[in-house]
Z-matrix of the N, CA and C atoms (Angstrom, degrees):
N
C 1 1.451
C 2 1.527 1 110.35
N 3 1.332 2 114.69 1 45.83
C 4 1.450 3 121.21 2 -178.49
C 5 1.520 4 110.93 3 -85.11
N 6 1.317 5 116.05 4 165.46
C 7 1.454 6 121.00 5 175.19
C 8 1.519 7 113.25 6 75.73
N 9 1.323 8 114.61 7 -179.96
C 10 1.456 9 122.08 8 179.30
C 11 1.518 10 109.55 9 -68.37
N 12 1.323 11 116.26 10 134.02
C 13 1.460 12 121.98 11 -179.93
C 14 1.527 13 109.85 12 -61.36
N 15 1.354 14 116.67 13 116.59
C 16 1.454 15 121.06 14 -179.72
C 17 1.517 16 114.04 15 -135.14
N 18 1.335 17 117.62 16 -16.30
C 19 1.466 18 119.88 17 -176.56
C 20 1.521 19 109.62 18 -125.51
N 21 1.309 20 114.81 19 129.67
C 22 1.460 21 121.24 20 173.57
C 23 1.514 22 109.02 21 -104.19
N 24 1.334 23 116.35 22 123.09
C 25 1.460 24 121.64 23 176.94
C 26 1.521 25 106.85 24 -106.01
N 27 1.316 26 115.90 25 128.19
C 28 1.457 27 121.04 26 -176.83
C 29 1.522 28 108.87 27 -126.62
N 30 1.318 29 115.76 28 137.28
C 31 1.461 30 121.19 29 176.14
C 32 1.516 31 108.56 30 -127.48
N 33 1.314 32 115.50 31 155.35
C 34 1.448 33 120.42 32 -178.17
C 35 1.513 34 114.05 33 -85.21
N 36 1.334 35 116.79 34 -14.82
C 37 1.451 36 120.51 35 -175.47
C 38 1.528 37 109.60 36 -152.46
N 39 1.325 38 116.22 37 148.41
C 40 1.464 39 120.27 38 178.30
C 41 1.517 40 111.96 39 -58.47
N 42 1.323 41 117.28 40 -29.14
C 43 1.461 42 120.49 41 -179.55
C 44 1.534 43 111.95 42 -65.74
N 45 1.332 44 118.06 43 -13.77
C 46 1.459 45 122.78 44 179.98
C 47 1.530 46 113.26 45 -90.75
N 48 1.321 47 116.82 46 -8.84
C 49 1.462 48 120.48 47 -174.29
C 50 1.525 49 113.01 48 -61.73
N 51 1.317 50 117.77 49 -40.00
C 52 1.462 51 120.55 50 -177.78
C 53 1.523 52 111.50 51 -60.40
N 54 1.322 53 116.91 52 -47.48
C 55 1.470 54 120.49 53 179.86
C 56 1.521 55 110.32 54 -65.22
N 57 1.309 56 117.46 55 -47.67
C 58 1.458 57 120.44 56 -173.25
C 59 1.523 58 113.44 57 -74.24
N 60 1.318 59 118.17 58 -18.37
C 61 1.466 60 119.45 59 175.37
C 62 1.531 61 110.55 60 -65.81
N 63 1.324 62 117.40 61 -20.03
C 64 1.466 63 121.30 62 176.28
C 65 1.537 64 110.83 63 -65.19
N 66 1.307 65 116.89 64 -30.46
C 67 1.464 66 121.45 65 173.89
C 68 1.525 67 109.17 66 -63.26
N 69 1.315 68 115.42 67 -44.99
C 70 1.464 69 120.14 68 179.34
C 71 1.517 70 112.72 69 -62.67
N 72 1.321 71 117.18 70 -37.26
C 73 1.469 72 120.20 71 178.73
C 74 1.525 73 110.83 72 -63.07
N 75 1.325 74 117.08 73 -38.06
C 76 1.464 75 120.42 74 176.59
C 77 1.522 76 109.66 75 -65.56
N 78 1.315 77 117.09 76 -43.74
C 79 1.471 78 120.21 77 179.27
C 80 1.525 79 110.97 78 -61.08
N 81 1.335 80 116.79 79 -36.75
C 82 1.469 81 120.89 80 176.16
C 83 1.527 82 110.75 81 -58.19
N 84 1.331 83 116.91 82 -40.14
C 85 1.470 84 121.25 83 -179.50
C 86 1.526 85 111.77 84 -59.98
N 87 1.317 86 117.05 85 -29.07
C 88 1.462 87 122.06 86 179.58
C 89 1.529 88 112.52 87 -96.39
N 90 1.318 89 117.60 88 0.97
C 91 1.461 90 121.05 89 -179.67
C 92 1.511 91 113.99 90 73.27
N 93 1.321 92 116.07 91 25.91
C 94 1.470 93 121.26 92 -178.81
C 95 1.522 94 109.15 93 -98.99
N 96 1.326 95 115.72 94 127.62
C 97 1.457 96 120.49 95 177.64
C 98 1.516 97 111.57 96 -74.59
N 99 1.324 98 115.01 97 143.94
C 100 1.465 99 120.28 98 -177.92
C 101 1.523 100 109.39 99 -147.36
N 102 1.317 101 113.95 100 161.36
C 103 1.461 102 121.45 101 174.23
C 104 1.516 103 107.44 102 -133.77
N 105 1.320 104 115.67 103 160.10
C 106 1.464 105 119.23 104 178.94
C 107 1.518 106 108.69 105 -136.71
N 108 1.329 107 115.93 106 140.16
C 109 1.455 108 120.92 107 179.61
C 110 1.517 109 111.85 108 -146.59
N 111 1.310 110 115.31 109 156.46
C 112 1.461 111 122.49 110 178.07
C 113 1.516 112 108.12 111 -103.06
N 114 1.335 113 116.09 112 117.96
C 115 1.468 114 122.04 113 -178.58
C 116 1.513 115 109.10 114 -149.03
N 117 1.274 116 118.36 115 106.62
C 118 1.450 117 121.94 116 -179.79
C 119 1.527 118 111.04 117 -79.85
N 120 1.323 119 116.17 118 131.49
C 121 1.460 120 120.36 119 175.85
C 122 1.520 121 110.94 120 -63.74
N 123 1.322 122 117.27 121 -25.58
C 124 1.454 123 121.53 122 -177.52
C 125 1.522 124 113.14 123 -93.45
N 126 1.320 125 117.14 124 -38.89
C 127 1.467 126 120.51 125 -175.30
C 128 1.524 127 113.93 126 -95.31
N 129 1.333 128 117.19 127 -17.59
C 130 1.469 129 120.09 128 -177.46
C 131 1.527 130 110.06 129 -141.64
N 132 1.320 131 116.13 130 51.13
C 133 1.459 132 121.85 131 -176.15
C 134 1.516 133 114.62 132 -54.88
N 135 1.317 134 117.78 133 -40.60
C 136 1.467 135 120.48 134 -178.87
C 137 1.526 136 111.57 135 -68.60
N 138 1.324 137 116.91 136 -34.01
C 139 1.466 138 120.59 137 176.90
C 140 1.528 139 109.35 138 -66.65
N 141 1.329 140 117.43 139 -43.11
C 142 1.466 141 121.89 140 177.74
C 143 1.526 142 109.89 141 -61.43
N 144 1.315 143 116.72 142 -44.81
C 145 1.473 144 120.98 143 179.16
C 146 1.524 145 110.66 144 -58.46
N 147 1.289 146 116.56 145 -49.19
C 148 1.460 147 121.67 146 -178.89
C 149 1.528 148 111.54 147 -62.56
N 150 1.323 149 116.47 148 -43.89
C 151 1.464 150 121.10 149 179.47
C 152 1.531 151 110.47 150 -60.25
N 153 1.325 152 116.96 151 -49.34
C 154 1.466 153 121.12 152 -178.64
C 155 1.523 154 111.52 153 -62.33
N 156 1.312 155 116.90 154 -41.80
C 157 1.455 156 120.44 155 -176.88
C 158 1.530 157 112.80 156 -72.39
N 159 1.321 158 118.08 157 -23.41
C 160 1.466 159 121.76 158 179.71
C 161 1.534 160 113.07 159 -97.79
N 162 1.320 161 117.38 160 -9.51
C 163 1.469 162 121.49 161 -172.33
C 164 1.524 163 113.04 162 -55.80
N 165 1.298 164 117.78 163 -49.80
C 166 1.460 165 121.30 164 -177.70
C 167 1.525 166 111.06 165 -63.64
N 168 1.327 167 117.15 166 -43.22
C 169 1.462 168 121.47 167 179.25
C 170 1.525 169 111.43 168 -62.19
N 171 1.317 170 117.00 169 -28.91
C 172 1.461 171 122.21 170 -179.68
C 173 1.522 172 112.07 171 -83.74
N 174 1.343 173 117.76 172 -0.57
C 175 1.454 174 121.67 173 177.49
C 176 1.512 175 115.42 174 96.28
N 177 1.326 176 117.20 175 -0.11
C 178 1.459 177 119.29 176 177.79
C 179 1.525 178 109.24 177 -69.64
N 180 1.326 179 115.83 178 144.81
C 181 1.456 180 121.26 179 -179.39
C 182 1.523 181 112.61 180 -118.16
N 183 1.337 182 116.92 181 -19.57
C 184 1.459 183 122.20 182 179.76
C 185 1.525 184 107.58 183 -146.04
N 186 1.329 185 116.42 184 141.04
C 187 1.459 186 121.57 185 173.07
C 188 1.522 187 108.65 186 -113.14
N 189 1.320 188 115.91 187 138.27
C 190 1.456 189 122.45 188 176.22
C 191 1.521 190 106.70 189 -121.41
N 192 1.316 191 116.65 190 127.12
C 193 1.461 192 120.44 191 -178.33
C 194 1.516 193 110.64 192 -124.72
N 195 1.324 194 115.13 193 122.59
C 196 1.453 195 120.92 194 174.78
C 197 1.516 196 108.84 195 -98.47
N 198 1.322 197 116.83 196 131.21
C 199 1.457 198 119.44 197 -177.07
C 200 1.523 199 111.00 198 -149.92
N 201 1.320 200 115.06 199 142.77
C 202 1.456 201 121.19 200 177.44
C 203 1.514 202 110.52 201 -117.00
N 204 1.313 203 115.97 202 175.71
C 205 1.470 204 123.95 203 178.83
C 206 1.529 205 110.18 204 56.31
N 207 1.336 206 118.67 205 -119.31
C 208 1.462 207 121.50 206 -177.41
C 209 1.522 208 111.68 207 -63.24
N 210 1.336 209 117.59 208 -27.74
C 211 1.468 210 124.33 209 171.82
C 212 1.521 211 114.39 210 55.28
N 213 1.304 212 117.39 211 46.24
C 214 1.460 213 120.77 212 179.99
C 215 1.524 214 114.19 213 -81.84
N 216 1.324 215 118.13 214 -19.89
C 217 1.462 216 121.52 215 -172.33
C 218 1.537 217 113.91 216 -54.28
N 219 1.326 218 120.97 217 -49.99
C 220 1.472 219 118.84 218 179.99
C 221 1.530 220 113.03 219 -59.18
N 222 1.322 221 117.13 220 -42.87
C 223 1.459 222 120.29 221 -179.84
C 224 1.511 223 113.15 222 -67.44
N 225 1.322 224 116.59 223 -38.90
C 226 1.468 225 119.91 224 177.22
C 227 1.520 226 109.73 225 -62.57
N 228 1.344 227 117.22 226 -46.26
C 229 1.467 228 119.90 227 177.31
C 230 1.519 229 110.72 228 -58.09
N 231 1.335 230 116.91 229 -47.27
C 232 1.464 231 120.72 230 -178.14
C 233 1.523 232 112.07 231 -61.45
N 234 1.331 233 116.74 232 -30.99
C 235 1.470 234 119.58 233 179.99
C 236 1.521 235 112.40 234 -74.59
N 237 1.329 236 116.85 235 -13.83
C 238 1.466 237 121.08 236 -173.89
C 239 1.522 238 114.21 237 -110.82
N 240 1.340 239 117.55 238 -2.06
C 241 1.459 240 120.77 239 -179.51
C 242 1.524 241 109.10 240 -147.85
N 243 1.326 242 115.84 241 159.92
C 244 1.461 243 119.61 242 173.79
C 245 1.526 244 111.47 243 -99.88
N 246 1.328 245 117.91 244 4.16
C 247 1.453 246 120.79 245 173.95
C 248 1.526 247 109.38 246 -67.81
N 249 1.330 248 117.61 247 150.30
C 250 1.457 249 118.94 248 174.09
C 251 1.530 250 110.63 249 -62.37
N 252 1.320 251 116.55 250 137.20
C 253 1.462 252 122.37 251 177.47
C 254 1.523 253 107.85 252 -120.04
N 255 1.327 254 114.68 253 129.92
C 256 1.464 255 121.25 254 176.60
C 257 1.522 256 107.06 255 -110.47
N 258 1.320 257 116.86 256 123.92
C 259 1.459 258 121.95 257 -179.63
C 260 1.520 259 111.20 258 -99.66
N 261 1.324 260 115.61 259 132.65
C 262 1.461 261 121.81 260 177.45
C 263 1.528 262 107.91 261 -115.04
N 264 1.325 263 117.97 262 109.38
C 265 1.466 264 120.24 263 177.01
C 266 1.534 265 109.71 264 -69.28
N 267 1.311 266 115.90 265 137.57
C 268 1.465 267 120.79 266 -179.33
C 269 1.524 268 110.18 267 -118.65
N 270 1.302 269 115.25 268 145.02
C 271 1.470 270 121.71 269 -177.91
C 272 1.518 271 109.81 270 -83.84
N 273 1.325 272 116.98 271 84.23
C 274 1.462 273 121.71 272 -175.64
C 275 1.528 274 113.12 273 -108.81
N 276 1.321 275 116.34 274 -1.32
C 277 1.465 276 120.28 275 -176.18
C 278 1.526 277 109.50 276 -132.07
N 279 1.317 278 117.76 277 173.24
C 280 1.472 279 119.97 278 176.22
C 281 1.535 280 113.71 279 -61.58
N 282 1.322 281 118.00 280 -12.21
C 283 1.463 282 121.00 281 178.29
C 284 1.530 283 112.34 282 -84.72
N 285 1.319 284 117.74 283 4.56
C 286 1.473 285 124.39 284 173.35
C 287 1.524 286 114.46 285 58.33
N 288 1.306 287 118.39 286 32.15
C 289 1.449 288 122.45 287 176.34
C 290 1.518 289 114.96 288 93.31
N 291 1.336 290 117.40 289 -8.33
C 292 1.464 291 119.11 290 179.55
C 293 1.525 292 110.54 291 -63.23
N 294 1.323 293 117.12 292 -39.60
C 295 1.464 294 120.94 293 177.20
C 296 1.525 295 110.93 294 -62.49
N 297 1.335 296 116.60 295 -41.00
C 298 1.463 297 121.04 296 178.78
C 299 1.522 298 110.97 297 -65.30
N 300 1.330 299 116.37 298 -42.89
C 301 1.452 300 120.97 299 179.01
C 302 1.527 301 110.71 300 -57.54
N 303 1.317 302 116.60 301 -48.14
C 304 1.465 303 119.75 302 179.79
C 305 1.524 304 111.90 303 -63.92
N 306 1.317 305 117.62 304 -39.49
C 307 1.464 306 120.47 305 179.21
C 308 1.520 307 111.85 306 -62.96
N 309 1.327 308 116.38 307 -40.12
C 310 1.467 309 119.75 308 -176.02
C 311 1.518 310 112.01 309 -78.74
N 312 1.314 311 117.57 310 -39.91
C 313 1.456 312 120.45 311 -173.91
C 314 1.536 313 112.45 312 -75.73
N 315 1.317 314 118.71 313 -23.62
C 316 1.466 315 122.00 314 -175.76
C 317 1.526 316 112.34 315 -92.43
N 318 1.317 317 116.78 316 59.26
C 319 1.464 318 120.88 317 178.50
C 320 1.530 319 110.31 318 -86.56
N 321 1.336 320 116.27 319 148.83
C 322 1.468 321 118.89 320 179.05
C 323 1.530 322 110.88 321 -70.74
N 324 1.325 323 117.21 322 152.54
C 325 1.461 324 120.43 323 178.73
C 326 1.526 325 111.50 324 -53.97
N 327 1.312 326 115.78 325 136.06
C 328 1.459 327 121.39 326 178.69
C 329 1.520 328 113.75 327 98.23
N 330 1.313 329 117.99 328 -14.44
C 331 1.469 330 122.62 329 178.33
C 332 1.532 331 107.43 330 -126.81
N 333 1.341 332 117.39 331 70.43
C 334 1.462 333 118.93 332 -174.74
C 335 1.530 334 113.02 333 -75.68
N 336 1.314 335 114.62 334 148.58
C 337 1.459 336 123.21 335 169.91
C 338 1.524 337 105.96 336 -132.76
N 339 1.326 338 116.13 337 119.26
C 340 1.467 339 119.18 338 174.34
C 341 1.520 340 106.55 339 -69.63
N 342 1.315 341 117.30 340 129.65
C 343 1.464 342 120.97 341 -174.30
C 344 1.518 343 109.34 342 -117.96
N 345 1.332 344 114.83 343 132.60
C 346 1.462 345 121.37 344 179.35
C 347 1.527 346 108.94 345 -112.29
N 348 1.314 347 116.37 346 -174.29
C 349 1.464 348 122.28 347 -177.18
C 350 1.530 349 112.11 348 -65.95
N 351 1.305 350 115.17 349 166.84
C 352 1.467 351 122.20 350 179.44
C 353 1.531 352 110.19 351 -75.54
N 354 1.323 353 116.41 352 137.50
C 355 1.457 354 122.48 353 168.56
C 356 1.513 355 116.71 354 77.00
N 357 1.352 356 115.07 355 -146.39
C 358 1.465 357 122.12 356 -174.29
C 359 1.526 358 112.99 357 -54.35
N 360 1.329 359 116.55 358 -47.36
C 361 1.454 360 120.54 359 -178.95
C 362 1.529 361 110.17 360 -61.35
N 363 1.307 362 117.01 361 -41.86
C 364 1.457 363 120.93 362 178.28
C 365 1.517 364 111.96 363 -65.92
N 366 1.325 365 117.55 364 -40.30
C 367 1.469 366 120.97 365 179.36
C 368 1.526 367 109.92 366 -61.58
N 369 1.331 368 116.25 367 -43.89
C 370 1.470 369 119.35 368 179.10
C 371 1.530 370 110.50 369 -66.26
N 372 1.335 371 117.64 370 -43.64
C 373 1.462 372 119.36 371 179.09
C 374 1.524 373 112.02 372 -66.11
N 375 1.313 374 117.75 373 -30.24
C 376 1.468 375 120.07 374 175.10
C 377 1.526 376 110.02 375 -62.25
N 378 1.327 377 116.73 376 -38.41
C 379 1.465 378 120.20 377 176.16
C 380 1.519 379 111.77 378 -63.84
N 381 1.333 380 116.52 379 -43.51
C 382 1.470 381 119.85 380 178.43
C 383 1.530 382 111.28 381 -65.52
N 384 1.332 383 117.14 382 -41.56
C 385 1.468 384 120.44 383 179.22
C 386 1.527 385 110.88 384 -65.34
N 387 1.324 386 117.33 385 -41.80
C 388 1.470 387 120.24 386 176.73
C 389 1.526 388 109.85 387 -60.16
N 390 1.331 389 116.94 388 -40.94
C 391 1.470 390 120.50 389 178.24
C 392 1.530 391 110.71 390 -63.80
N 393 1.328 392 117.52 391 -39.60
C 394 1.464 393 119.86 392 177.96
C 395 1.524 394 111.21 393 -62.64
N 396 1.321 395 116.65 394 -40.65
C 397 1.468 396 120.51 395 178.42
C 398 1.522 397 109.63 396 -63.92
N 399 1.314 398 117.30 397 -47.35
C 400 1.467 399 121.44 398 -179.53
C 401 1.524 400 110.95 399 -66.62
N 402 1.335 401 116.74 400 -33.58
C 403 1.455 402 121.09 401 177.77
C 404 1.519 403 113.88 402 -61.98
N 405 1.317 404 117.48 403 -18.25
C 406 1.462 405 120.76 404 176.82
C 407 1.525 406 111.83 405 -64.91
N 408 1.334 407 118.13 406 -26.21
C 409 1.463 408 120.86 407 -178.75
C 410 1.529 409 113.16 408 -126.73
N 411 1.322 410 118.18 409 1.60
C 412 1.464 411 121.87 410 179.77
C 413 1.531 412 108.34 411 -125.57
N 414 1.323 413 115.98 412 107.87
C 415 1.462 414 121.09 413 -174.51
C 416 1.523 415 112.89 414 -63.38
N 417 1.325 416 118.12 415 -34.21
C 418 1.467 417 118.94 416 -178.76
C 419 1.535 418 110.55 417 -69.22
N 420 1.324 419 117.19 418 -36.61
C 421 1.465 420 120.22 419 176.32
C 422 1.525 421 109.53 420 -68.98
N 423 1.331 422 117.44 421 -39.83
C 424 1.465 423 120.82 422 177.66
C 425 1.531 424 110.10 423 -60.37
N 426 1.315 425 117.47 424 -41.02
C 427 1.465 426 121.42 425 178.79
C 428 1.530 427 110.61 426 -66.32
N 429 1.325 428 117.39 427 -40.39
C 430 1.469 429 120.93 428 177.40
C 431 1.521 430 111.21 429 -63.38
N 432 1.328 431 116.53 430 -39.36
C 433 1.464 432 120.77 431 177.01
C 434 1.525 433 110.85 432 -62.46
N 435 1.326 434 116.38 433 -45.34
C 436 1.467 435 120.44 434 -179.89
C 437 1.528 436 110.20 435 -62.02
N 438 1.319 437 117.18 436 -41.02
C 439 1.467 438 121.17 437 178.32
C 440 1.526 439 111.05 438 -64.68
N 441 1.322 440 116.82 439 -42.59
C 442 1.472 441 120.98 440 178.68
C 443 1.526 442 110.60 441 -61.14
N 444 1.322 443 117.07 442 -45.18
C 445 1.466 444 120.80 443 -179.89
C 446 1.524 445 111.01 444 -64.67
N 447 1.337 446 116.63 445 -38.55
C 448 1.462 447 119.80 446 178.98
C 449 1.532 448 110.23 447 -62.52
N 450 1.324 449 117.31 448 -41.39
C 451 1.467 450 120.95 449 177.81
C 452 1.529 451 110.78 450 -64.10
N 453 1.323 452 116.49 451 -37.87
C 454 1.464 453 119.35 452 177.86
C 455 1.528 454 110.73 453 -64.12
N 456 1.341 455 116.50 454 -40.57
C 457 1.467 456 120.23 455 -179.71
C 458 1.528 457 111.40 456 -64.19
N 459 1.329 458 116.72 457 -31.66
C 460 1.465 459 120.93 458 -179.70
C 461 1.526 460 111.93 459 -63.27
N 462 1.305 461 117.74 460 -20.22
C 463 1.463 462 120.39 461 -179.14
C 464 1.529 463 112.10 462 -83.61
N 465 1.332 464 117.08 463 -8.65
C 466 1.469 465 120.48 464 179.01
C 467 1.526 466 108.94 465 -69.42
N 468 1.304 467 116.34 466 131.77
C 469 1.460 468 122.26 467 179.58
C 470 1.534 469 108.84 468 -129.92
N 471 1.355 470 116.37 469 82.17
C 472 1.465 471 117.76 470 178.94
C 473 1.527 472 110.10 471 -68.49
N 474 1.322 473 117.15 472 161.28
C 475 1.463 474 120.62 473 179.00
C 476 1.532 475 110.96 474 -60.59
N 477 1.318 476 114.90 475 149.54
C 478 1.461 477 120.23 476 178.77
C 479 1.522 478 109.29 477 -57.28
N 480 1.315 479 115.48 478 136.29
C 481 1.458 480 121.02 479 179.74
C 482 1.520 481 113.84 480 91.65
N 483 1.323 482 117.97 481 -14.53
C 484 1.480 483 121.35 482 178.80
C 485 1.510 484 108.63 483 -77.99
N 486 1.326 485 116.49 484 131.05
C 487 1.466 486 121.97 485 177.73
C 488 1.517 487 107.34 486 -119.16
N 489 1.329 488 117.06 487 113.59
C 490 1.478 489 118.92 488 179.52
C 491 1.509 490 112.50 489 -70.73
């Protein structure tokens, strides 16, 4: 939770904290401050409403919501703020997150939610996507992103004799 607070991570249940904390670890790598809270769209609707409506005033620039089963949390947040919302489908049912993925990705026009992969991989990619969004207006985050991508490229090992 280093750096200036810019990303709010929200989960619908305490059981989701372990997966979604991986998003925070990625944000730490970029020096982006984040917070995490448990707020169910179904059990604590007024708390979710208040959080979304105050997020921008509190300095948050991106919201990330992890949700399983009916997975309404990302869409509810997106309906209550104009901040970018990234939805992370979680495998909370026997359908292994497929139900969550469909719930999050099928938003009505005008209320977008950027949707990433199910589970751990999605939580980590949500952190990278949030960093890319913040990098649009924060030069130090943009530089960290460029450095991260350069390190990733160094792992490429094309066949001998191949010239890209």
